[in-house]
C-alpha positions as CSV (number, residue, x, y, z in Angstrom):
1,X,191.1,161.9,365.3
2,X,190.6,158.6,367.0
3,X,190.1,159.8,370.0
4,X,186.7,161.3,369.6
5,X,183.7,159.2,371.0
6,X,180.8,159.4,368.3
7,X,176.9,158.6,369.9
8,X,175.5,155.7,370.4
9,X,171.9,153.9,368.4
10,X,173.4,156.5,365.2
11,X,174.3,156.0,362.1
12,X,177.4,158.9,360.6
13,X,176.0,160.1,357.2
14,X,178.5,163.0,356.9
15,X,181.9,163.9,357.7
16,X,182.8,166.9,357.4
17,X,186.7,167.3,357.9
18,X,188.8,170.2,357.8
19,X,192.2,171.4,356.0
20,X,195.0,168.7,357.9
21,X,192.0,165.5,357.8
22,X,191.7,167.8,361.3
23,X,187.2,166.0,361.6
24,X,185.0,169.7,361.7
25,X,181.6,168.5,362.5
26,X,179.6,164.9,361.1
27,X,175.8,164.7,360.9
28,X,173.5,161.8,361.7
29,X,170.2,160.1,362.6
30,X,169.1,157.3,364.7
31,X,169.9,153.9,363.7
32,X,166.5,152.2,363.2
33,X,164.8,155.4,361.9
34,X,166.4,158.9,359.7
35,X,163.0,160.7,361.0
36,X,165.4,163.3,362.5
37,X,168.7,164.0,361.7
38,X,171.5,165.5,364.1
39,X,174.6,168.0,363.7
40,X,177.7,167.9,365.7
41,X,180.2,170.1,366.6
42,X,183.7,169.3,366.8
43,X,184.8,171.3,369.7
44,X,187.9,171.1,371.8
45,X,188.5,167.1,370.5
46,X,184.1,166.3,372.1
47,X,181.8,166.0,370.3
48,X,178.6,168.6,370.7
49,X,175.4,167.9,369.6
50,X,174.6,171.4,368.4
51,X,171.0,171.2,367.3
52,X,168.3,168.6,364.3
53,X,166.3,168.7,361.6
54,X,164.6,167.0,359.4
55,X,167.0,167.1,356.4
56,X,171.0,167.3,355.8
57,X,170.9,170.5,353.9
58,X,168.6,172.1,357.0
59,X,171.5,171.8,359.6
60,X,174.1,172.6,357.7
61,X,172.4,175.8,356.6
62,X,172.0,176.0,360.1
63,X,175.3,175.1,361.7
64,X,177.6,175.7,359.5
65,X,177.1,178.2,358.3
66,X,177.3,179.8,354.4
67,X,180.5,179.2,353.0
68,X,181.7,177.5,349.8
69,X,182.9,174.1,351.4
70,X,179.5,174.4,353.0
71,X,177.3,175.2,349.5
72,X,179.2,172.6,348.0
73,X,178.0,169.8,350.6
74,X,174.1,171.1,350.9
75,X,174.3,170.8,347.0
76,X,176.1,166.9,347.0
77,X,173.1,166.2,349.3
78,X,170.3,168.1,347.7
79,X,171.4,166.4,343.9
80,X,171.0,163.0,345.3
81,X,168.0,163.1,347.3
82,X,166.1,163.9,344.0
C-alpha cells in the first residue's frame, strides 16, 4: 500500500479500500481548483487514471459500478454537498 505513488499537484478527496485494507480506487482534483475530479483505479499496484467528471458521485457511478458500497459512498457525498 505504501508503494503507491499518488498524483502530483492533486488533492485526494476519497480513498476506497477493499477488505484487508487493500486500496481499490481514489478520487482527486487539482490542488488549485475543484472544477474537475479524477478517478484512479489501482491496477497491479499502480494508480491508473480512468477518467474525469464534474462531481465525485458521477465518477463513482461511472467507474466503481453499482455495488452496495458505491451506492453508500455516492449517498454520503451527495448529502455533504447539500
